[in-house]
C-alpha positions in Angstrom: 0.0 0.0 0.0 1.1 3.6 -0.6 3.2 4.7 2.4 1.9 8.2 2.0 -1.5 7.2 3.2 -1.4 5.8 6.7 -3.7 5.4 9.6 -2.5 7.2 12.6 -2.9 6.3 16.2 -6.1 8.2 16.6 -7.7 6.2 13.8 -7.5 9.1 11.3 -6.0 8.4 7.9 -3.6 11.0 6.5 -4.6 11.5 2.9 -5.1 14.3 0.4 -8.9 14.3 0.7 -11.9 12.0 0.2 -13.7 11.7 -3.1 -17.2 13.2 -3.3 -19.8 10.8 -1.9 -21.4 8.5 -4.5 -25.1 8.0 -5.3 -25.8 4.4 -4.4 -27.6 3.6 -7.7 -24.2 3.6 -9.5 -22.4 1.5 -6.9 -24.4 -1.7 -7.8 -22.8 -1.9 -11.3 -19.9 -4.4 -11.7 -19.7 -5.0 -15.4 -17.1 -2.4 -16.4 -13.4 -3.2 -16.8 -10.1 -1.4 -17.2 -7.2 -2.5 -19.4 -3.8 -3.3 -18.0 -1.1 -1.0 -19.3 2.4 0.4 -18.7 3.2 2.2 -15.5 4.4 5.8 -15.2 8.0 5.4 -14.3 7.9 1.7 -15.1 11.6 1.4 -15.6 12.4 2.5 -12.1 9.7 0.1 -10.8 11.2 -2.8 -12.8 14.6 -2.2 -11.3 13.2 -2.9 -7.9 11.7 -6.3 -8.8 13.6 -9.4 -7.9 14.6 -11.7 -10.8 12.9 -15.0 -11.0 14.1 -18.3 -12.7 13.0 -19.0 -16.2 12.3 -22.6 -17.4 15.7 -22.5 -19.1 17.5 -21.6 -15.9 18.1 -18.0 -16.8 16.6 -15.1 -15.0 13.5 -13.0 -15.9 11.8 -10.2 -14.1 8.1 -10.1 -13.3 6.1 -7.1 -14.4 4.9 -4.9 -11.5 1.3 -6.1 -11.5 2.2 -9.8 -11.5 4.8 -9.2 -8.8 2.3 -7.4 -6.7 -0.3 -10.1 -7.1 2.2 -12.8 -6.1 3.1 -10.7 -3.0 -0.4 -10.3 -1.7 -1.3 -13.9 -2.1 0.4 -14.4 1.3 -2.6 -12.6 3.0 -5.4 -15.1 3.3 -9.0 -14.1 4.0 -9.8 -13.5 7.6 -12.6 -15.5 9.3 -15.6 -13.6 10.5 -14.4 -14.0 14.1 -10.9 -12.8 13.3 -12.2 -9.8 11.5 -14.6 -8.9 14.3 -11.9 -9.2 16.9 -9.4 -7.1 15.0 -12.0 -4.4 14.1 -13.1 -4.2 17.8 -9.5 -3.9 18.9 -8.8 -1.1 16.5 -12.1 0.8 17.2 -11.7 0.7 20.9 -7.9 1.0 21.4 -6.6 2.4 18.1 -4.3 -0.7 17.7 -2.4 -0.1 14.5 -1.4 -3.7 14.2 -5.0 -4.7 14.1 -5.7 -2.0 11.4 -2.8 -3.3 9.4 -4.1 -6.8 9.4 -7.6 -5.7 8.5 -6.1 -3.8 5.5 -3.5 -6.3 4.2 -5.9 -9.3 4.4 -8.3 -7.4 2.1 -5.8 -6.4 -0.6 -7.1 -9.0 -3.1 -10.5 -7.5 -2.8 -9.1 -4.2 -4.0 -7.5 -5.9 -7.0 -10.7 -7.7 -7.9 -12.6 -4.4 -7.9 -9.9 -2.5 -9.8 -10.0 -5.2 -12.5 -13.7 -4.4 -13.1 -12.6 -1.0 -14.3 -9.8 -2.3 -16.7 -11.5 -0.9 -19.8 -11.6 2.6 -18.4 -8.0 3.1 -17.3 -4.7 1.6 -18.7 -2.6 1.5 -15.6 -3.9 -1.2 -13.2 -1.4 -0.3 -10.5 -2.8 3.3 -10.4 -6.3 1.9 -9.8 -5.0 -0.6 -7.2 -3.2 2.2 -5.3 -6.3 4.4 -5.2 -8.4 1.4 -4.2 -5.9 0.7 -1.3 -6.4 4.2 -0.1 -10.2 3.6 -0.1 -9.6 0.3 1.8 -7.7 2.1 4.5 -10.4 4.7 4.8 -12.9 1.9 5.1 -10.9 0.3 7.9 -10.8 3.7 9.7 -14.6 4.1 9.6 -15.7 0.5 9.9 -18.1 -0.3 12.8 -17.9 -4.0 13.7 -21.1 -3.8 15.7 -23.5 -3.1 12.7 -23.7 -6.7 11.5 -21.9 -6.0 8.1 -18.7 -7.7 7.1 -15.7 -5.4 6.3 -15.3 -6.5 2.6 -18.9 -5.4 1.9 -18.4 -2.1 3.6 -15.0 -1.6 2.1 -16.1 -2.2 -1.4 -18.0 1.0 -1.4 -15.0 3.0 -0.4 -12.7 1.2 -2.8 -15.1 1.9 -5.8 -15.5 5.5 -4.7 -11.8 6.2 -4.7 -11.1 4.3 -8.0 -14.0 5.9 -9.8 -13.1 9.4 -8.6 -9.5 8.8 -9.8 -10.7 7.8 -13.2 -13.0 10.7 -13.6 -10.4 13.2 -12.4 -7.7 11.9 -14.7 -9.3 10.7 -18.0 -7.1 11.8 -20.9 -5.4 14.4 -18.7 -8.6 16.4 -18.9 -11.1 16.5 -16.1 -14.2 15.0 -17.4 -16.2 15.9 -14.3 -17.0 14.2 -11.1 -20.7 14.9 -10.7 -23.3 12.1 -10.1 -24.5 12.7 -13.7 -21.1 11.7 -15.1 -20.9 8.8 -12.8 -24.3 7.5 -13.8 -23.4 7.9 -17.5 -20.1 6.1 -16.9 -21.8 3.1 -15.3 -24.9 2.9 -17.4 -24.3 4.3 -20.9 -23.0 1.1 -22.5 -25.7 -0.9 -20.8 -28.5 1.3 -22.0 -27.1 1.4 -25.6 -27.0 -2.4 -25.6 -30.6 -2.6 -24.3 -31.8 -0.3 -27.0 -30.0 -2.2 -29.7 -31.5 -5.5 -28.5 -34.9 -3.9 -28.9 -34.0 -2.8 -32.5 -33.9 0.9 -31.5 -31.0 3.1 -32.6 -29.2 4.4 -29.5 -28.9 8.0 -30.7 -27.2 10.7 -28.7 -30.6 12.5 -28.3 -32.4 9.4 -27.2 -29.7 8.6 -24.6 -29.6 12.1 -23.3 -33.4 12.1 -22.8 -33.2 8.8 -21.0 -30.6 10.0 -18.5 -32.1 13.5 -18.3 -28.8 15.2 -19.4 -27.6 17.4 -22.3 -26.4 15.6 -25.4 -23.0 17.1 -24.9 -22.7 15.1 -21.6 -23.4 11.9 -23.5 -20.9 12.8 -26.2 -18.1 13.7 -23.8 -18.5 10.5 -21.7 -18.8 8.3 -24.8 -15.6 9.7 -26.2 -13.8 9.2 -22.9 -14.6 5.4 -22.7 -13.5 4.6 -26.2 -10.2 3.0 -25.3 -9.4 -0.5 -26.7 -9.4 -3.5 -24.4 -6.3 -5.4 -23.3 -6.9 -8.9 -22.1 -6.1 -9.9 -18.6 -6.0 -13.5 -19.8 -2.7 -12.9 -21.7 0.5 -14.1 -20.0 2.3 -11.2 -18.4 5.5 -11.8 -20.5 6.5 -14.2 -23.3 8.3 -16.6 -21.0 5.4 -17.1 -18.6 2.2 -19.1 -18.9 0.7 -17.5 -15.8 -1.8 -14.7 -16.5 -2.6 -11.8 -14.2 -6.1 -13.1 -13.9 -4.9 -16.6 -12.9 -2.6 -15.1 -10.3 -5.4 -13.1 -8.9 -8.0 -15.9 -8.9 -5.6 -18.1 -6.9 -5.5 -15.5 -4.2 -9.1 -14.4 -4.3 -11.1 -17.5 -5.0 -12.4 -17.9 -1.5 -13.5 -14.3 -1.0 -17.0 -14.0 0.4 -17.4 -10.3 -0.6 -20.2 -11.0 -3.1 -22.3 -12.6 -0.4 -21.6 -10.0 2.3 -22.0 -7.1 -0.1 -25.4 -8.4 -0.9 -26.1 -8.5 2.9 -25.1 -4.9 3.1 -27.3 -3.8 0.2 -30.2 -5.8 1.8 -29.8 -3.7 5.0 -29.7 -0.6 2.8 -32.9 -1.6 0.9 -34.7 -2.3 4.2 -33.8 1.2 5.6 -34.9 2.9 2.4 -38.2 1.0 2.5 -38.7 2.2 6.0 -38.0 5.7 4.9 -40.4 5.5 2.0 -43.4 4.5 4.1 -44.6 8.0 4.8 -43.7 9.6 1.4 -46.1 10.8 -1.3 -46.6 8.6 -4.4 -44.4 10.9 -6.6 -41.6 10.8 -4.0 -41.8 7.0 -3.8 -41.8 6.8 -7.6 -38.7 9.0 -7.8 -36.8 6.8 -5.4 -37.8 3.6 -7.0 -37.4 4.6 -10.7 -34.6 7.1 -10.6 -32.6 7.4 -7.4 -32.2 3.7 -6.8 -32.7 2.3 -10.3 -29.9 0.8 -12.4 -31.6 2.4 -15.5 -33.0 5.6 -14.1 -35.9 7.3 -15.8 -35.4 10.8 -17.1 -36.7 13.9 -15.2 -38.8 14.7 -18.2 -40.5 11.3 -18.2 -41.4 11.5 -14.5 -42.5 15.1 -14.9 -44.9 14.1 -17.7 -46.4 11.3 -15.6 -47.3 13.8 -12.8 -48.0 16.9 -14.9 -45.1 18.9 -13.5 -42.0 20.4 -15.1 -38.5 18.8 -15.3 -37.2 21.4 -12.9 -39.8 20.6 -10.4 -38.9 16.9 -10.5 -35.2 17.8 -10.1 -35.9 20.0 -7.0 -38.0 17.2 -5.5 -35.2 14.7 -6.2 -32.6 16.9 -4.4 -34.9 17.4 -1.4 -35.3 13.6 -1.2 -31.6 13.0 -1.4 -31.1 15.4 1.5 -33.8 13.7 3.5 -32.4 10.2 2.7 -28.9 11.2 3.8 -30.2 12.6 7.1 -32.2 9.4 7.7 -29.4 7.1 6.9 -26.9 9.2 9.0 -29.0 8.1 12.0 -29.9 4.5 11.0 -27.1 3.4 8.7 -24.2 5.8 8.7 -22.1 3.7 6.3 -24.5 4.3 3.5 -25.1 8.0 4.2 -21.6 8.8 3.1 -22.6 7.9 -0.5 -25.6 10.2 -1.0 -24.4 13.4 -2.6 -26.1 16.7 -1.8 -25.5 19.0 -4.8 
């Protein structure tokens, strides 16, 4: 992990700042990927790698990603009891050794999540580093008494840091870090594929209307995700038969994060359902079909259903987001961090 980001004795992490909180509707997506590529300053990194034997008996060097994956394989998954004991110790005493174990034994989770973004960013080690910062932030804030496993809780922070990094650095031009851009990043390809399956042309205008944004937003994001794919199933170098994906799968095959993450979202859904009980029909509809939907309806569509303007729907949505965040801050603080008030 990056030595510039450490958890101090008081449980505070020293870092340059947190990413903006994320809207939960975009955190459910897991079908995007980022290509592996060269590292900035790769030559210096390579010099620090230990040589390994080739089949012929000569020496070869592992690329940085493969070397890192081999290194973190030493950290096996914690049992639920081990995780709880360490988390309680860190929360109550600030024990840095406990925090270190919680972080290092979840490093493969960071890599798994980073790999889901491999089509959006060339440098996998960049994404892993940012994800590791998010992991440390999660360890700092994790509450072991809420009935949620650390991998489920940490996955939110890891995705937040990785996604913020990508959006801030795309093509050396800041594409934007608003929830609108995040929703487009996660859902644009999916919506285009859905329209094509229905025999409908996914025009820029139609996509913009669906997401309730300007056509320029769609064009900008579409241009930013046009990079070619690089397979993670290709051997890391010509003299190796071991691929980065195989190296990772050996280390992460027993992760329970998919199950515990579903548990976390189940708790979130229950809290949102409780919150919705006393809302008006239009407010419940907004939450169900826009705020929490994987394919959110446009402001215009909802406005037409209820005979109000697009702006009126937008203002109602913002008020709802504020209310949801306040409600979750009391009943599920872990989730409240990801509702943006803008």
